[in-house]
N, C-alpha and C positions, 0 to 999 in steps of 0.2 A: 114862604108858605108858613102861616102862626098853627096849622094844626099839628106841625113837624110830621106830616106823612111824608115828607119829601126835607131831607137834610144834604147839603151837599157838603162835600169831601172832598179833599184833598189828597193825592196820592203823596206821597213824604219820601217814598223809599225804602229801602233795606236800609236802615242803622244800625250803628253798632252802641248801643246803648245800655245802662239797666233800668230794672223798674223795678216795683215793689209787690212785696205780697203782703205786708201789715203794716202800719202805722209804727215808723221810725224813723231817726236823726240819720241822714245817710252818710258814712264816714266814707273817704277818698277808701280804704280797705274794702268795704262792699262793695263801693261801685265798680270797682276795678276787677274784682272776684265775680261778678254777677252780671258782666255786660255781655249782650250779646248780639248778634246778626239777627233782625225781625224787618218785617214789612208792617208798616203801618199808614193808616188815612189819618188826618186829623181833621173834624169839622172846621168849616169856613167861620164859623161864631158862635157862641156861646148858645147852645138849646135849651137852655132855663137860667135865670137868676132868681136873685133874690133868695139865693140857697146856699145854706151851710156845708163846711163841709162833712158835719156830723150827718146830715141828713140824706148827702150823697152816701157817704160809707155802711148808710142804715140801710139803703136800697143796693148797696153790693157795687157801686156805682165808680167806687176811688178803686180799688183793687182788681175789679171785673168780673164781667158778669156774659155768659153766652148770648150772643144776638146773632141769628141766622138770618140772610134775606139772598135770594137767589140760589138758593141749595148750599150756600157757603156759610159754616160758622166761624164767627170772629169773634174775639175778647173784647168788649167794651168795657173803657174805661178811662180814668184821667192819666194822662201823661207823667213821669217823674219830673220832676221841674230844680230840683236840688233843694239842700239843706239851710242853705245862706246865701250871701253873696258876695260878688268879688269886688265891690264899690257901689258909688251913688250917683253914676253918671247914665246916660243913654247907653254906652256899652258895657255896661254889668254884664257878669253871665250867672248864673246860678253855680253853686259850689257841693257837691263834685261837679266837676262841667261836664261829664259825661252823661248827664242825665237828658233823656226824651228832648223834653223844650228844646235847650240850646242845640243839642245835635242836629233836629231838624231848621233852626234858624241857622245852621253854620253851613247846611245842604243849599239851600236857600233861603234867602227872607221874605221872600214871598209865599212859601206853603203855610206860613202863619199869616191869618187874614182878619181883619176886623178887631185890631188888638186896641186900636186906638179910643180913648176912654171907658176900656172894661179891661176886666181883670177876670183870671181862671184859675180855679182852682189846680194845684198839681197834687202828687201823692203824697210829699216830703215833708217830714215835722220839721220846724224849725230848731237847728241846733242849740239855740240860745234860748228859749221860750217855748218849751215841749208842749204846752196846749195850743199851741200857733201851728198853722200850716203854711206851705208855701202858695202863693197866687204868683202868676206872671202877665204881663201886659201894662197897659194905659198909658203911660206918656210914650213905650217903644214895648217894640216885642221883645227886646231881652231884658226889661225890667224885671227884678224878682224883688216881691213883697212878702211880707206876711202877716195872716189875720188869724183872731181866736177860732178854734175850729168850728165854736156854736154860734160862730156870730153870720147875720145876714146882711148884706148890702146889695141895693139894685143894680150896683154895678160890677157886682162878682157871680159869675157864674158857672156851670158846666161845659166844657168843651170836650166832649170825646175823641178818645181816639180808638181805632178800630186796628186789632191786631189780627194780622192775618195768621192762620197756622203754618206750621212749618213747610215748606213747597214737597219733601218727601213724606209727607203724611196728611193730605189733603183727606177730608170726610168723605169724598164722594171723587168723581170723574169732572166736577167743574173748575177744577185749579189744575193749569199744568204748569211747568218748567220750560219756556222757549228760549232760544238765544238768537238773537239777530245779527248777524255778521254785518259790520258798518265798516268795510274794507279797514280792519286794524284794530277797531272798536268793536264792543259789544255789549 
């Protein structure tokens, strides 16, 4: 749907990871102090490309903007992605490793779709080059790289996540916590 009236998202489940509220290079200390359980949906592809990190930040799409659909208010934003990488092969991870992108891939690598030949902006500032921001994807779902915050590339874009409100504080009766008994699992 090129009109973006319908964008498919994949429910990534409840993840235990950090997110950012402002531009910064994320340290292990920050990531460990700020990780929390939260439920995310991740877009199945970049919904726009040839857009810079700065362009998205100017529209409040990096750290969060309220989005309401079906009487449910979500926070729409980019995922945390790490401020550096663990190496240079297809199995690399972002660091700190409890960023949302890697935690989603750890849960099930098929949750992040359509990464081949495309990169997606992340929240994090590169720890070595503070004018650069994290991008993920292209040769593998795990791949971490960085680009200048003001650059625009045709293969780099915005892949939003939708963060659900905490289940004990929904904005209406549209969300309810349920437990399904699966004979020992739930």
